[in-house]
PDB file with SEQRES, HELIX, SHEET and CRYST1 records, atoms N, CA, C and O in Angstrom:
SEQRES   1 A   91  MET LYS GLN SER ASN PHE ARG PRO GLN ASP GLN ARG ALA          
SEQRES   2 A   91  ALA GLU LYS GLU HIS TRP ARG ILE GLU GLY SER LEU ASN          
SEQRES   3 A   91  ALA ILE GLU GLU LEU LEU GLU VAL GLY GLU TYR GLU VAL          
SEQRES   4 A   91  ALA ALA ARG ARG ALA GLU GLU ILE LEU ARG SER THR LYS          
SEQRES   5 A   91  GLU ILE GLU ARG LEU ALA LYS ALA LYS LYS GLU TRP ASP          
SEQRES   6 A   91  GLY LEU GLY ARG LEU LEU GLU ASP LEU LYS LYS THR GLY          
SEQRES   7 A   91  ILE HIS PHE GLU ARG MET THR ARG HIS ASP GLY ILE TRP          
HELIX    1 AA1 GLN A    3  ASN A    5  5                                   3    
HELIX    2 AA2 PRO A    8  ASP A   10  5                                   3    
HELIX    3 AA3 GLN A   11  VAL A   34  1                                  24    
HELIX    4 AA4 TYR A   37  LYS A   76  1                                  40    
CRYST1    1.000    1.000    1.000  90.00  90.00  90.00 P 1           1          
ATOM      1  N   MET A   1     154.976  60.933 317.732  1.00  0.00           N  
ATOM      2  CA  MET A   1     154.321  62.022 318.351  1.00  0.00           C  
ATOM      3  C   MET A   1     153.889  61.586 319.734  1.00  0.00           C  
ATOM      4  O   MET A   1     153.228  60.558 319.884  1.00  0.00           O  
ATOM      5  N   LYS A   2     154.244  62.333 320.718  1.00  0.00           N  
ATOM      6  CA  LYS A   2     153.818  62.035 322.085  1.00  0.00           C  
ATOM      7  C   LYS A   2     152.422  62.588 322.315  1.00  0.00           C  
ATOM      8  O   LYS A   2     152.176  63.790 322.215  1.00  0.00           O  
ATOM      9  N   GLN A   3     151.523  61.672 322.626  1.00  0.00           N  
ATOM     10  CA  GLN A   3     150.147  62.044 322.898  1.00  0.00           C  
ATOM     11  C   GLN A   3     150.057  62.877 324.199  1.00  0.00           C  
ATOM     12  O   GLN A   3     149.151  63.692 324.368  1.00  0.00           O  
ATOM     13  N   SER A   4     150.960  62.662 325.049  1.00  0.00           N  
ATOM     14  CA  SER A   4     150.913  63.324 326.381  1.00  0.00           C  
ATOM     15  C   SER A   4     151.162  64.808 326.170  1.00  0.00           C  
ATOM     16  O   SER A   4     150.873  65.578 327.086  1.00  0.00           O  
ATOM     17  N   ASN A   5     151.653  65.250 325.086  1.00  0.00           N  
ATOM     18  CA  ASN A   5     151.936  66.670 324.883  1.00  0.00           C  
ATOM     19  C   ASN A   5     150.690  67.477 324.512  1.00  0.00           C  
ATOM     20  O   ASN A   5     150.743  68.689 324.301  1.00  0.00           O  
ATOM     21  N   PHE A   6     149.518  66.725 324.438  1.00  0.00           N  
ATOM     22  CA  PHE A   6     148.299  67.374 324.010  1.00  0.00           C  
ATOM     23  C   PHE A   6     147.174  67.072 324.910  1.00  0.00           C  
ATOM     24  O   PHE A   6     147.138  65.991 325.499  1.00  0.00           O  
ATOM     25  N   ARG A   7     146.222  67.990 325.056  1.00  0.00           N  
ATOM     26  CA  ARG A   7     145.007  67.703 325.791  1.00  0.00           C  
ATOM     27  C   ARG A   7     144.234  66.715 325.116  1.00  0.00           C  
ATOM     28  O   ARG A   7     144.303  66.635 323.889  1.00  0.00           O  
ATOM     29  N   PRO A   8     143.450  65.895 325.830  1.00  0.00           N  
ATOM     30  CA  PRO A   8     142.685  64.795 325.239  1.00  0.00           C  
ATOM     31  C   PRO A   8     141.829  65.290 323.947  1.00  0.00           C  
ATOM     32  O   PRO A   8     141.742  64.638 322.906  1.00  0.00           O  
ATOM     33  N   GLN A   9     141.272  66.426 324.161  1.00  0.00           N  
ATOM     34  CA  GLN A   9     140.411  66.924 323.010  1.00  0.00           C  
ATOM     35  C   GLN A   9     141.195  67.425 321.811  1.00  0.00           C  
ATOM     36  O   GLN A   9     140.621  67.641 320.744  1.00  0.00           O  
ATOM     37  N   ASP A  10     142.484  67.611 321.967  1.00  0.00           N  
ATOM     38  CA  ASP A  10     143.270  68.152 320.829  1.00  0.00           C  
ATOM     39  C   ASP A  10     144.209  66.992 320.255  1.00  0.00           C  
ATOM     40  O   ASP A  10     144.990  67.251 319.340  1.00  0.00           O  
ATOM     41  N   GLN A  11     144.127  65.749 320.788  1.00  0.00           N  
ATOM     42  CA  GLN A  11     145.096  64.710 320.327  1.00  0.00           C  
ATOM     43  C   GLN A  11     144.788  64.367 318.924  1.00  0.00           C  
ATOM     44  O   GLN A  11     145.727  64.197 318.146  1.00  0.00           O  
ATOM     45  N   ARG A  12     143.486  64.241 318.498  1.00  0.00           N  
ATOM     46  CA  ARG A  12     143.196  63.958 317.143  1.00  0.00           C  
ATOM     47  C   ARG A  12     143.650  64.953 316.145  1.00  0.00           C  
ATOM     48  O   ARG A  12     144.136  64.592 315.074  1.00  0.00           O  
ATOM     49  N   ALA A  13     143.503  66.205 316.472  1.00  0.00           N  
ATOM     50  CA  ALA A  13     143.925  67.366 315.639  1.00  0.00           C  
ATOM     51  C   ALA A  13     145.488  67.235 315.476  1.00  0.00           C  
ATOM     52  O   ALA A  13     146.022  67.246 314.367  1.00  0.00           O  
ATOM     53  N   ALA A  14     146.129  67.120 316.565  1.00  0.00           N  
ATOM     54  CA  ALA A  14     147.624  67.063 316.539  1.00  0.00           C  
ATOM     55  C   ALA A  14     148.150  65.892 315.773  1.00  0.00           C  
ATOM     56  O   ALA A  14     149.159  66.000 315.076  1.00  0.00           O  
ATOM     57  N   GLU A  15     147.469  64.750 315.896  1.00  0.00           N  
ATOM     58  CA  GLU A  15     147.750  63.564 315.115  1.00  0.00           C  
ATOM     59  C   GLU A  15     147.621  63.829 313.534  1.00  0.00           C  
ATOM     60  O   GLU A  15     148.459  63.469 312.708  1.00  0.00           O  
ATOM     61  N   LYS A  16     146.461  64.501 313.259  1.00  0.00           N  
ATOM     62  CA  LYS A  16     146.201  64.899 311.849  1.00  0.00           C  
ATOM     63  C   LYS A  16     147.302  65.719 311.223  1.00  0.00           C  
ATOM     64  O   LYS A  16     147.802  65.443 310.133  1.00  0.00           O  
ATOM     65  N   GLU A  17     147.670  66.805 312.021  1.00  0.00           N  
ATOM     66  CA  GLU A  17     148.766  67.719 311.627  1.00  0.00           C  
ATOM     67  C   GLU A  17     150.110  66.932 311.417  1.00  0.00           C  
ATOM     68  O   GLU A  17     150.822  67.141 310.436  1.00  0.00           O  
ATOM     69  N   HIS A  18     150.403  66.054 312.352  1.00  0.00           N  
ATOM     70  CA  HIS A  18     151.554  65.204 312.297  1.00  0.00           C  
ATOM     71  C   HIS A  18     151.615  64.471 310.978  1.00  0.00           C  
ATOM     72  O   HIS A  18     152.622  64.486 310.270  1.00  0.00           O  
ATOM     73  N   TRP A  19     150.501  63.829 310.670  1.00  0.00           N  
ATOM     74  CA  TRP A  19     150.525  63.003 309.502  1.00  0.00           C  
ATOM     75  C   TRP A  19     150.553  63.918 308.132  1.00  0.00           C  
ATOM     76  O   TRP A  19     151.035  63.505 307.077  1.00  0.00           O  
ATOM     77  N   ARG A  20     150.016  65.112 308.287  1.00  0.00           N  
ATOM     78  CA  ARG A  20     150.218  66.097 307.155  1.00  0.00           C  
ATOM     79  C   ARG A  20     151.666  66.361 306.879  1.00  0.00           C  
ATOM     80  O   ARG A  20     152.141  66.364 305.743  1.00  0.00           O  
ATOM     81  N   ILE A  21     152.391  66.598 308.060  1.00  0.00           N  
ATOM     82  CA  ILE A  21     153.811  66.804 307.883  1.00  0.00           C  
ATOM     83  C   ILE A  21     154.449  65.750 307.274  1.00  0.00           C  
ATOM     84  O   ILE A  21     155.195  65.967 306.319  1.00  0.00           O  
ATOM     85  N   GLU A  22     154.239  64.497 307.743  1.00  0.00           N  
ATOM     86  CA  GLU A  22     154.859  63.283 307.178  1.00  0.00           C  
ATOM     87  C   GLU A  22     154.588  63.240 305.759  1.00  0.00           C  
ATOM     88  O   GLU A  22     155.550  63.056 305.015  1.00  0.00           O  
ATOM     89  N   GLY A  23     153.367  63.388 305.234  1.00  0.00           N  
ATOM     90  CA  GLY A  23     153.079  63.376 303.880  1.00  0.00           C  
ATOM     91  C   GLY A  23     153.683  64.411 303.043  1.00  0.00           C  
ATOM     92  O   GLY A  23     154.061  64.148 301.902  1.00  0.00           O  
ATOM     93  N   SER A  24     153.792  65.604 303.568  1.00  0.00           N  
ATOM     94  CA  SER A  24     154.445  66.675 302.891  1.00  0.00           C  
ATOM     95  C   SER A  24     155.973  66.477 302.709  1.00  0.00           C  
ATOM     96  O   SER A  24     156.576  66.798 301.685  1.00  0.00           O  
ATOM     97  N   LEU A  25     156.541  65.912 303.816  1.00  0.00           N  
ATOM     98  CA  LEU A  25     157.983  65.613 303.743  1.00  0.00           C  
ATOM     99  C   LEU A  25     158.328  64.601 302.647  1.00  0.00           C  
ATOM    100  O   LEU A  25     159.336  64.746 301.956  1.00  0.00           O  
ATOM    101  N   ASN A  26     157.447  63.530 302.486  1.00  0.00           N  
ATOM    102  CA  ASN A  26     157.583  62.485 301.447  1.00  0.00           C  
ATOM    103  C   ASN A  26     157.405  63.128 300.166  1.00  0.00           C  
ATOM    104  O   ASN A  26     158.205  62.879 299.265  1.00  0.00           O  
ATOM    105  N   ALA A  27     156.360  63.998 299.970  1.00  0.00           N  
ATOM    106  CA  ALA A  27     156.089  64.567 298.762  1.00  0.00           C  
ATOM    107  C   ALA A  27     157.231  65.509 298.299  1.00  0.00           C  
ATOM    108  O   ALA A  27     157.569  65.538 297.116  1.00  0.00           O  
ATOM    109  N   ILE A  28     157.814  66.269 299.232  1.00  0.00           N  
ATOM    110  CA  ILE A  28     158.826  67.203 298.863  1.00  0.00           C  
ATOM    111  C   ILE A  28     160.048  66.437 298.397  1.00  0.00           C  
ATOM    112  O   ILE A  28     160.735  66.841 297.459  1.00  0.00           O  
ATOM    113  N   GLU A  29     160.308  65.329 299.065  1.00  0.00           N  
ATOM    114  CA  GLU A  29     161.516  64.502 298.502  1.00  0.00           C  
ATOM    115  C   GLU A  29     161.268  64.007 297.013  1.00  0.00           C  
ATOM    116  O   GLU A  29     162.168  64.036 296.175  1.00  0.00           O  
ATOM    117  N   GLU A  30     160.077  63.585 296.761  1.00  0.00           N  
ATOM    118  CA  GLU A  30     159.754  63.191 295.402  1.00  0.00           C  
ATOM    119  C   GLU A  30     159.712  64.404 294.342  1.00  0.00           C  
ATOM    120  O   GLU A  30     160.129  64.299 293.189  1.00  0.00           O  
ATOM    121  N   LEU A  31     159.192  65.483 294.856  1.00  0.00           N  
ATOM    122  CA  LEU A  31     159.098  66.669 294.009  1.00  0.00           C  
ATOM    123  C   LEU A  31     160.541  67.197 293.688  1.00  0.00           C  
ATOM    124  O   LEU A  31     160.775  67.643 292.565  1.00  0.00           O  
ATOM    125  N   LEU A  32     161.449  67.157 294.594  1.00  0.00           N  
ATOM    126  CA  LEU A  32     162.757  67.652 294.379  1.00  0.00           C  
ATOM    127  C   LEU A  32     163.482  66.766 293.329  1.00  0.00           C  
ATOM    128  O   LEU A  32     164.241  67.247 292.488  1.00  0.00           O  
ATOM    129  N   GLU A  33     163.208  65.469 293.428  1.00  0.00           N  
ATOM    130  CA  GLU A  33     163.860  64.508 292.561  1.00  0.00           C  
ATOM    131  C   GLU A  33     163.446  64.801 291.079  1.00  0.00           C  
ATOM    132  O   GLU A  33     164.245  64.605 290.163  1.00  0.00           O  
ATOM    133  N   VAL A  34     162.254  65.247 290.875  1.00  0.00           N  
ATOM    134  CA  VAL A  34     161.804  65.436 289.390  1.00  0.00           C  
ATOM    135  C   VAL A  34     161.894  66.988 289.027  1.00  0.00           C  
ATOM    136  O   VAL A  34     161.495  67.383 287.931  1.00  0.00           O  
ATOM    137  N   GLY A  35     162.419  67.839 289.962  1.00  0.00           N  
ATOM    138  CA  GLY A  35     162.585  69.230 289.573  1.00  0.00           C  
ATOM    139  C   GLY A  35     161.433  70.104 289.773  1.00  0.00           C  
ATOM    140  O   GLY A  35     161.411  71.174 289.163  1.00  0.00           O  
ATOM    141  N   GLU A  36     160.460  69.779 290.560  1.00  0.00           N  
ATOM    142  CA  GLU A  36     159.241  70.525 290.824  1.00  0.00           C  
ATOM    143  C   GLU A  36     159.485  71.403 292.113  1.00  0.00           C  
ATOM    144  O   GLU A  36     158.899  71.200 293.177  1.00  0.00           O  
ATOM    145  N   TYR A  37     160.364  72.347 291.914  1.00  0.00           N  
ATOM    146  CA  TYR A  37     160.791  73.120 293.046  1.00  0.00           C  
ATOM    147  C   TYR A  37     159.643  74.091 293.556  1.00  0.00           C  
ATOM    148  O   TYR A  37     159.584  74.278 294.772  1.00  0.00           O  
ATOM    149  N   GLU A  38     158.814  74.665 292.809  1.00  0.00           N  
ATOM    150  CA  GLU A  38     157.821  75.505 293.270  1.00  0.00           C  
ATOM    151  C   GLU A  38     156.736  74.774 294.058  1.00  0.00           C  
ATOM    152  O   GLU A  38     156.239  75.292 295.058  1.00  0.00           O  
ATOM    153  N   VAL A  39     156.382  73.618 293.629  1.00  0.00           N  
ATOM    154  CA  VAL A  39     155.438  72.731 294.226  1.00  0.00           C  
ATOM    155  C   VAL A  39     156.033  72.307 295.545  1.00  0.00           C  
ATOM    156  O   VAL A  39     155.319  72.310 296.547  1.00  0.00           O  
ATOM    157  N   ALA A  40     157.266  71.953 295.603  1.00  0.00           N  
ATOM    158  CA  ALA A  40     158.025  71.552 296.793  1.00  0.00           C  
ATOM    159  C   ALA A  40     157.997  72.650 297.873  1.00  0.00           C  
ATOM    160  O   ALA A  40     157.791  72.413 299.064  1.00  0.00           O  
ATOM    161  N   ALA A  41     158.231  73.919 297.335  1.00  0.00           N  
ATOM    162  CA  ALA A  41     158.138  75.098 298.271  1.00  0.00           C  
ATOM    163  C   ALA A  41     156.819  75.284 298.928  1.00  0.00           C  
ATOM    164  O   ALA A  41     156.709  75.658 300.095  1.00  0.00           O  
ATOM    165  N   ARG A  42     155.776  75.000 298.105  1.00  0.00           N  
ATOM    166  CA  ARG A  42     154.386  75.135 298.731  1.00  0.00           C  
ATOM    167  C   ARG A  42     154.223  74.113 299.741  1.00  0.00           C  
ATOM    168  O   ARG A  42     153.645  74.362 300.799  1.00  0.00           O  
ATOM    169  N   ARG A  43     154.722  72.931 299.458  1.00  0.00           N  
ATOM    170  CA  ARG A  43     154.441  71.799 300.467  1.00  0.00           C  
ATOM    171  C   ARG A  43     155.280  72.155 301.747  1.00  0.00           C  
ATOM    172  O   ARG A  43     154.879  71.854 302.872  1.00  0.00           O  
ATOM    173  N   ALA A  44     156.427  72.788 301.527  1.00  0.00           N  
ATOM    174  CA  ALA A  44     157.198  73.219 302.805  1.00  0.00           C  
ATOM    175  C   ALA A  44     156.413  74.262 303.586  1.00  0.00           C  
ATOM    176  O   ALA A  44     156.458  74.271 304.816  1.00  0.00           O  
ATOM    177  N   GLU A  45     155.695  75.137 302.896  1.00  0.00           N  
ATOM    178  CA  GLU A  45     154.877  76.111 303.697  1.00  0.00           C  
ATOM    179  C   GLU A  45     153.802  75.420 304.391  1.00  0.00           C  
ATOM    180  O   GLU A  45     153.419  75.893 305.461  1.00  0.00           O  
ATOM    181  N   GLU A  46     153.202  74.246 303.875  1.00  0.00           N  
ATOM    182  CA  GLU A  46     152.264  73.556 304.505  1.00  0.00           C  
ATOM    183  C   GLU A  46     152.824  72.923 305.786  1.00  0.00           C  
ATOM    184  O   GLU A  46     152.160  72.924 306.823  1.00  0.00           O  
ATOM    185  N   ILE A  47     154.044  72.384 305.712  1.00  0.00           N  
ATOM    186  CA  ILE A  47     154.794  71.900 306.920  1.00  0.00           C  
ATOM    187  C   ILE A  47     154.825  72.940 307.953  1.00  0.00           C  
ATOM    188  O   ILE A  47     154.491  72.647 309.101  1.00  0.00           O  
ATOM    189  N   LEU A  48     155.204  74.160 307.642  1.00  0.00           N  
ATOM    190  CA  LEU A  48     155.287  75.221 308.565  1.00  0.00           C  
ATOM    191  C   LEU A  48     153.942  75.562 309.219  1.00  0.00           C  
ATOM    192  O   LEU A  48     153.895  75.877 310.409  1.00  0.00           O  
ATOM    193  N   ARG A  49     152.883  75.504 308.470  1.00  0.00           N  
ATOM    194  CA  ARG A  49     151.538  75.760 308.993  1.00  0.00           C  
ATOM    195  C   ARG A  49     151.134  74.649 309.971  1.00  0.00           C  
ATOM    196  O   ARG A  49     150.609  74.929 311.048  1.00  0.00           O  
ATOM    197  N   SER A  50     151.381  73.387 309.592  1.00  0.00           N  
ATOM    198  CA  SER A  50     151.075  72.321 310.434  1.00  0.00           C  
ATOM    199  C   SER A  50     151.913  72.364 311.747  1.00  0.00           C  
ATOM    200  O   SER A  50     151.404  72.021 312.814  1.00  0.00           O  
ATOM    201  N   THR A  51     153.124  72.762 311.662  1.00  0.00           N  
ATOM    202  CA  THR A  51     154.031  72.780 312.783  1.00  0.00           C  
ATOM    203  C   THR A  51     153.489  73.779 313.752  1.00  0.00           C  
ATOM    204  O   THR A  51     153.385  73.515 314.950  1.00  0.00           O  
ATOM    205  N   LYS A  52     153.115  75.017 313.195  1.00  0.00           N  
ATOM    206  CA  LYS A  52     152.597  75.972 314.111  1.00  0.00           C  
ATOM    207  C   LYS A  52     151.319  75.608 314.789  1.00  0.00           C  
ATOM    208  O   LYS A  52     151.075  76.004 315.929  1.00  0.00           O  
ATOM    209  N   GLU A  53     150.480  74.842 314.087  1.00  0.00           N  
ATOM    210  CA  GLU A  53     149.241  74.297 314.727  1.00  0.00           C  
ATOM    211  C   GLU A  53     149.592  73.380 315.822  1.00  0.00           C  
ATOM    212  O   GLU A  53     148.987  73.449 316.892  1.00  0.00           O  
ATOM    213  N   ILE A  54     150.530  72.527 315.624  1.00  0.00           N  
ATOM    214  CA  ILE A  54     150.989  71.529 316.632  1.00  0.00           C  
ATOM    215  C   ILE A  54     151.519  72.392 317.798  1.00  0.00           C  
ATOM    216  O   ILE A  54     151.132  72.135 318.938  1.00  0.00           O  
ATOM    217  N   GLU A  55     152.331  73.339 317.587  1.00  0.00           N  
ATOM    218  CA  GLU A  55     152.873  74.104 318.656  1.00  0.00           C  
ATOM    219  C   GLU A  55     151.699  74.839 319.453  1.00  0.00           C  
ATOM    220  O   GLU A  55     151.751  74.949 320.678  1.00  0.00           O  
ATOM    221  N   ARG A  56     150.761  75.278 318.782  1.00  0.00           N  
ATOM    222  CA  ARG A  56     149.599  75.989 319.448  1.00  0.00           C  
ATOM    223  C   ARG A  56     148.900  74.905 320.376  1.00  0.00           C  
ATOM    224  O   ARG A  56     148.623  75.190 321.541  1.00  0.00           O  
ATOM    225  N   LEU A  57     148.640  73.737 319.874  1.00  0.00           N  
ATOM    226  CA  LEU A  57     148.037  72.702 320.591  1.00  0.00           C  
ATOM    227  C   LEU A  57     148.822  72.322 321.846  1.00  0.00           C  
ATOM    228  O   LEU A  57     148.255  72.186 322.930  1.00  0.00           O  
ATOM    229  N   ALA A  58     150.178  72.146 321.676  1.00  0.00           N  
ATOM    230  CA  ALA A  58     151.024  71.816 322.739  1.00  0.00           C  
ATOM    231  C   ALA A  58     150.990  72.922 323.783  1.00  0.00           C  
ATOM    232  O   ALA A  58     150.946  72.688 324.991  1.00  0.00           O  
ATOM    233  N   LYS A  59     151.014  74.113 323.262  1.00  0.00           N  
ATOM    234  CA  LYS A  59     150.931  75.295 324.311  1.00  0.00           C  
ATOM    235  C   LYS A  59     149.641  75.268 325.138  1.00  0.00           C  
ATOM    236  O   LYS A  59     149.620  75.630 326.315  1.00  0.00           O  
ATOM    237  N   ALA A  60     148.562  74.822 324.471  1.00  0.00           N  
ATOM    238  CA  ALA A  60     147.378  74.802 325.206  1.00  0.00           C  
ATOM    239  C   ALA A  60     147.374  73.706 326.242  1.00  0.00           C  
ATOM    240  O   ALA A  60     146.730  73.848 327.282  1.00  0.00           O  
ATOM    241  N   LYS A  61     148.050  72.653 325.999  1.00  0.00           N  
ATOM    242  CA  LYS A  61     148.250  71.598 326.953  1.00  0.00           C  
ATOM    243  C   LYS A  61     149.096  72.084 328.200  1.00  0.00           C  
ATOM    244  O   LYS A  61     148.734  71.795 329.340  1.00  0.00           O  
ATOM    245  N   LYS A  62     150.163  72.784 327.966  1.00  0.00           N  
ATOM    246  CA  LYS A  62     150.935  73.338 328.975  1.00  0.00           C  
ATOM    247  C   LYS A  62     150.181  74.314 329.876  1.00  0.00           C  
ATOM    248  O   LYS A  62     150.335  74.326 331.097  1.00  0.00           O  
ATOM    249  N   GLU A  63     149.362  75.127 329.221  1.00  0.00           N  
ATOM    250  CA  GLU A  63     148.551  76.007 330.051  1.00  0.00           C  
ATOM    251  C   GLU A  63     147.496  75.290 330.822  1.00  0.00           C  
ATOM    252  O   GLU A  63     147.175  75.660 331.951  1.00  0.00           O  
ATOM    253  N   TRP A  64     146.957  74.273 330.226  1.00  0.00           N  
ATOM    254  CA  TRP A  64     145.894  73.422 330.897  1.00  0.00           C  
ATOM    255  C   TRP A  64     146.493  72.735 332.116  1.00  0.00           C  
ATOM    256  O   TRP A  64     145.864  72.674 333.173  1.00  0.00           O  
ATOM    257  N   ASP A  65     147.753  72.199 331.963  1.00  0.00           N  
ATOM    258  CA  ASP A  65     148.490  71.554 333.049  1.00  0.00           C  
ATOM    259  C   ASP A  65     148.796  72.533 334.139  1.00  0.00           C  
ATOM    260  O   ASP A  65     148.676  72.226 335.325  1.00  0.00           O  
ATOM    261  N   GLY A  66     149.197  73.728 333.730  1.00  0.00           N  
ATOM    262  CA  GLY A  66     149.483  74.760 334.750  1.00  0.00           C  
ATOM    263  C   GLY A  66     148.323  75.159 335.576  1.00  0.00           C  
ATOM    264  O   GLY A  66     148.434  75.341 336.788  1.00  0.00           O  
ATOM    265  N   LEU A  67     147.202  75.297 334.925  1.00  0.00           N  
ATOM    266  CA  LEU A  67     145.928  75.575 335.649  1.00  0.00           C  
ATOM    267  C   LEU A  67     145.624  74.408 336.558  1.00  0.00           C  
ATOM    268  O   LEU A  67     145.193  74.648 337.686  1.00  0.00           O  
ATOM    269  N   GLY A  68     145.805  73.217 336.177  1.00  0.00           N  
ATOM    270  CA  GLY A  68     145.573  72.120 337.153  1.00  0.00           C  
ATOM    271  C   GLY A  68     146.470  72.127 338.286  1.00  0.00           C  
ATOM    272  O   GLY A  68     146.055  71.783 339.393  1.00  0.00           O  
ATOM    273  N   ARG A  69     147.728  72.511 338.092  1.00  0.00           N  
ATOM    274  CA  ARG A  69     148.707  72.608 339.230  1.00  0.00           C  
ATOM    275  C   ARG A  69     148.238  73.736 340.209  1.00  0.00           C  
ATOM    276  O   ARG A  69     148.313  73.619 341.432  1.00  0.00           O  
ATOM    277  N   LEU A  70     147.731  74.875 339.544  1.00  0.00           N  
ATOM    278  CA  LEU A  70     147.322  75.960 340.429  1.00  0.00           C  
ATOM    279  C   LEU A  70     146.133  75.595 341.252  1.00  0.00           C  
ATOM    280  O   LEU A  70     146.070  75.938 342.432  1.00  0.00           O  
ATOM    281  N   LEU A  71     145.144  74.879 340.643  1.00  0.00           N  
ATOM    282  CA  LEU A  71     144.031  74.394 341.374  1.00  0.00           C  
ATOM    283  C   LEU A  71     144.389  73.411 342.536  1.00  0.00           C  
ATOM    284  O   LEU A  71     143.835  73.496 343.632  1.00  0.00           O  
ATOM    285  N   GLU A  72     145.282  72.532 342.266  1.00  0.00           N  
ATOM    286  CA  GLU A  72     145.830  71.635 343.313  1.00  0.00           C  
ATOM    287  C   GLU A  72     146.466  72.472 344.547  1.00  0.00           C  
ATOM    288  O   GLU A  72     146.193  72.257 345.728  1.00  0.00           O  
ATOM    289  N   ASP A  73     147.310  73.406 344.100  1.00  0.00           N  
ATOM    290  CA  ASP A  73     147.973  74.300 345.156  1.00  0.00           C  
ATOM    291  C   ASP A  73     146.892  75.031 346.023  1.00  0.00           C  
ATOM    292  O   ASP A  73     147.010  75.143 347.244  1.00  0.00           O  
ATOM    293  N   LEU A  74     145.787  75.540 345.281  1.00  0.00           N  
ATOM    294  CA  LEU A  74     144.768  76.260 346.013  1.00  0.00           C  
ATOM    295  C   LEU A  74     144.016  75.323 346.917  1.00  0.00           C  
ATOM    296  O   LEU A  74     143.608  75.757 347.994  1.00  0.00           O  
ATOM    297  N   LYS A  75     143.799  74.076 346.569  1.00  0.00           N  
ATOM    298  CA  LYS A  75     143.080  73.131 347.324  1.00  0.00           C  
ATOM    299  C   LYS A  75     143.928  72.839 348.561  1.00  0.00           C  
ATOM    300  O   LYS A  75     143.376  72.675 349.649  1.00  0.00           O  
ATOM    301  N   LYS A  76     145.244  72.769 348.425  1.00  0.00           N  
ATOM    302  CA  LYS A  76     146.091  72.487 349.577  1.00  0.00           C  
ATOM    303  C   LYS A  76     146.010  73.551 350.632  1.00  0.00           C  
ATOM    304  O   LYS A  76     146.167  73.305 351.828  1.00  0.00           O  
ATOM    305  N   THR A  77     145.748  74.799 350.121  1.00  0.00           N  
ATOM    306  CA  THR A  77     145.641  75.932 351.124  1.00  0.00           C  
ATOM    307  C   THR A  77     144.226  76.093 351.629  1.00  0.00           C  
ATOM    308  O   THR A  77     143.985  76.999 352.427  1.00  0.00           O  
ATOM    309  N   GLY A  78     143.280  75.279 351.220  1.00  0.00           N  
ATOM    310  CA  GLY A  78     141.925  75.295 351.613  1.00  0.00           C  
ATOM    311  C   GLY A  78     140.982  75.994 350.750  1.00  0.00           C  
ATOM    312  O   GLY A  78     139.813  76.137 351.108  1.00  0.00           O  
ATOM    313  N   ILE A  79     141.420  76.449 349.612  1.00  0.00           N  
ATOM    314  CA  ILE A  79     140.480  77.029 348.660  1.00  0.00           C  
ATOM    315  C   ILE A  79     140.017  75.941 347.644  1.00  0.00           C  
ATOM    316  O   ILE A  79     140.835  75.371 346.922  1.00  0.00           O  
ATOM    317  N   HIS A  80     138.734  75.679 347.610  1.00  0.00           N  
ATOM    318  CA  HIS A  80     138.225  74.675 346.652  1.00  0.00           C  
ATOM    319  C   HIS A  80     137.308  75.276 345.589  1.00  0.00           C  
ATOM    320  O   HIS A  80     136.509  76.172 345.861  1.00  0.00           O  
ATOM    321  N   PHE A  81     137.446  74.761 344.391  1.00  0.00           N  
ATOM    322  CA  PHE A  81     136.661  75.196 343.239  1.00  0.00           C  
ATOM    323  C   PHE A  81     135.725  74.044 342.856  1.00  0.00           C  
ATOM    324  O   PHE A  81     136.143  72.887 342.823  1.00  0.00           O  
ATOM    325  N   GLU A  82     134.456  74.366 342.568  1.00  0.00           N  
ATOM    326  CA  GLU A  82     133.589  73.302 341.986  1.00  0.00           C  
ATOM    327  C   GLU A  82     133.548  73.556 340.456  1.00  0.00           C  
ATOM    328  O   GLU A  82     133.564  72.613 339.665  1.00  0.00           O  
ATOM    329  N   ARG A  83     133.498  74.757 340.089  1.00  0.00           N  
ATOM    330  CA  ARG A  83     133.436  75.066 338.715  1.00  0.00           C  
ATOM    331  C   ARG A  83     134.093  76.381 338.427  1.00  0.00           C  
ATOM    332  O   ARG A  83     134.045  77.301 339.244  1.00  0.00           O  
ATOM    333  N   MET A  84     134.742  76.485 337.205  1.00  0.00           N  
ATOM    334  CA  MET A  84     135.307  77.794 336.812  1.00  0.00           C  
ATOM    335  C   MET A  84     135.006  77.977 335.360  1.00  0.00           C  
ATOM    336  O   MET A  84     135.214  77.079 334.545  1.00  0.00           O  
ATOM    337  N   THR A  85     134.522  79.126 335.044  1.00  0.00           N  
ATOM    338  CA  THR A  85     134.284  79.418 333.580  1.00  0.00           C  
ATOM    339  C   THR A  85     135.027  80.615 333.187  1.00  0.00           C  
ATOM    340  O   THR A  85     135.435  81.431 334.013  1.00  0.00           O  
ATOM    341  N   ARG A  86     135.216  80.727 331.829  1.00  0.00           N  
ATOM    342  CA  ARG A  86     136.001  81.778 331.315  1.00  0.00           C  
ATOM    343  C   ARG A  86     135.119  82.739 330.534  1.00  0.00           C  
ATOM    344  O   ARG A  86     134.287  82.296 329.743  1.00  0.00           O  
ATOM    345  N   HIS A  87     135.272  84.004 330.729  1.00  0.00           N  
ATOM    346  CA  HIS A  87     134.457  84.996 330.024  1.00  0.00           C  
ATOM    347  C   HIS A  87     135.407  86.103 329.453  1.00  0.00           C  
ATOM    348  O   HIS A  87     136.196  86.719 330.170  1.00  0.00           O  
ATOM    349  N   ASP A  88     135.283  86.291 328.224  1.00  0.00           N  
ATOM    350  CA  ASP A  88     136.010  87.370 327.543  1.00  0.00           C  
ATOM    351  C   ASP A  88     137.557  87.286 327.778  1.00  0.00           C  
ATOM    352  O   ASP A  88     138.193  88.326 327.952  1.00  0.00           O  
ATOM    353  N   GLY A  89     138.186  86.024 327.785  1.00  0.00           N  
ATOM    354  CA  GLY A  89     139.565  85.927 327.988  1.00  0.00           C  
ATOM    355  C   GLY A  89     140.024  86.040 329.461  1.00  0.00           C  
ATOM    356  O   GLY A  89     141.221  86.063 329.748  1.00  0.00           O  
ATOM    357  N   ILE A  90     139.128  86.103 330.305  1.00  0.00           N  
ATOM    358  CA  ILE A  90     139.416  86.294 331.779  1.00  0.00           C  
ATOM    359  C   ILE A  90     138.806  85.141 332.457  1.00  0.00           C  
ATOM    360  O   ILE A  90     137.656  84.796 332.187  1.00  0.00           O  
ATOM    361  N   TRP A  91     139.592  84.477 333.404  1.00  0.00           N  
ATOM    362  CA  TRP A  91     139.183  83.356 334.257  1.00  0.00           C  
ATOM    363  C   TRP A  91     138.280  83.900 335.273  1.00  0.00           C  
ATOM    364  O   TRP A  91     137.789  83.158 336.123  1.00  0.00           O  
TER     365      TRP A  91                                                      
END                                                                             
């Protein structure tokens, strides 16, 4: 897992989801060998949930990086920000 795909504050959560996926993959392999198909299917659902969470965290990093690039571009044009806060989903 590339740590650079996640914001610093999200790296631990992404790592946790990554290890959940790894554990579920190993469990699925063992469950299929013994014929526990229903349990294996539930573990597959866990993989999908963890994958979606990792995707959400990676998307947050892309948005964060985009905002940083926007701020740098604004600084180059002479517009400087000291602090920006978010209210009700609006910057």
